[in-house]
C-alpha positions in Angstrom: -93.0 -84.6 -224.8 -96.8 -84.4 -224.6 -97.1 -86.0 -221.1 -94.7 -83.5 -219.5 -96.5 -80.6 -221.2 -99.9 -81.8 -219.9 -98.5 -82.2 -216.4 -96.9 -78.8 -216.5 -100.2 -77.3 -217.9 -102.3 -79.1 -215.2 -100.2 -77.7 -212.4 -100.3 -74.2 -213.9 -104.1 -74.5 -213.9 -104.1 -75.8 -210.4 -101.9 -73.0 -209.1 -104.0 -70.4 -210.8 -107.1 -71.7 -208.9 -105.4 -71.3 -205.5 -103.9 -67.9 -206.6 -107.4 -66.7 -207.4 -109.0 -68.2 -204.3 -106.4 -67.1 -201.7 -104.5 -64.3 -203.6 -101.3 -64.8 -205.5 -99.5 -62.8 -202.7 -100.5 -65.5 -200.2 -99.0 -68.4 -202.2 -95.6 -68.8 -200.6 -94.5 -71.8 -202.7 -95.8 -74.2 -205.3 -93.4 -77.1 -205.9 -94.2 -79.9 -208.3 -92.8 -83.4 -207.5 -92.3 -85.7 -210.4 -90.0 -88.1 -208.7 -92.8 -90.4 -207.3 -95.3 -92.6 -209.0 -98.0 -89.9 -209.1 -97.0 -86.3 -210.0 -98.2 -83.9 -207.3 -97.8 -80.4 -206.0 -97.0 -79.1 -202.6 -98.5 -75.6 -202.2 -97.9 -73.3 -199.3 -100.7 -70.8 -198.5 -100.5 -68.1 -195.8 -104.0 -68.2 -194.3 -105.3 -64.6 -193.9 -108.9 -63.9 -193.1 -111.1 -61.1 -194.6 -109.6 -58.6 -192.1 -106.1 -59.5 -193.4 -105.2 -61.2 -190.1 -103.3 -64.4 -189.9 -105.9 -67.1 -189.2 -105.4 -70.9 -189.5 -109.2 -71.2 -189.2 -109.4 -69.9 -192.8 -108.1 -73.3 -194.0 -108.6 -75.8 -191.2 -112.2 -76.8 -191.1 -113.4 -79.9 -192.8 -116.3 -78.0 -194.3 -113.9 -75.4 -195.7 -111.5 -78.1 -197.0 -114.3 -79.9 -198.8 -115.7 -76.7 -200.3 -112.2 -75.7 -201.6 -111.7 -79.2 -203.1 -115.1 -79.1 -204.8 -114.5 -75.7 -206.3 -111.0 -76.8 -207.4 -112.6 -79.9 -209.1 -114.9 -77.6 -211.0 -112.1 -75.3 -211.9 -109.9 -78.0 -213.4 -112.5 -80.6 -214.6 -112.5 -79.6 -218.3 -108.7 -79.8 -218.4 -108.6 -83.2 -216.6 -111.4 -84.7 -218.7 -109.9 -83.5 -222.0 -106.3 -84.4 -221.3 -106.5 -87.3 -219.0 -109.9 -88.8 -219.6 -110.7 -88.8 -215.8 -114.1 -87.8 -214.3 -112.9 -85.6 -211.5 -116.3 -85.3 -209.9 -116.5 -89.1 -209.5 -113.0 -89.0 -207.8 -114.2 -86.1 -205.6 -117.3 -88.0 -204.5 -115.2 -91.0 -203.5 -112.7 -88.7 -201.6 -115.6 -87.0 -199.8 -117.1 -90.3 -198.8 -113.7 -91.4 -197.4 -113.3 -88.2 -195.4 -116.8 -88.6 -193.9 -115.9 -92.3 -192.9 -112.5 -91.2 -191.5 -114.1 -88.4 -189.5 -116.8 -90.8 -188.1 -114.2 -93.3 -187.2 -112.1 -90.6 -185.4 -115.2 -89.4 -183.5 -116.0 -93.0 -182.4 -112.5 -93.6 -181.2 -112.5 -90.3 -179.2 -115.9 -91.3 -177.7 -114.5 -94.5 -176.2 
């Protein structure tokens, strides 16, 4: 059916972004879950740095995470807008604001 094709196509587009960003050889798994309310994908990436050394810092920083999310949003925005009618940049802006609030709350709690 159309919905399952759109879902499959979306996750193929999503995986292609991460393959291009981190290298297909660094994607260890990409598993789509359809058994919950919201379809989603678990993606395992081996974090190598530019010197080809294993480095969690490649993926850990909040700045890096937000950058990857923003680039991902740009990469899939046309697909999402055309097939789902969702403005992914508005969703991203909301997510970004939530992350900043969460980080500020964590910093306040640590300062006590």
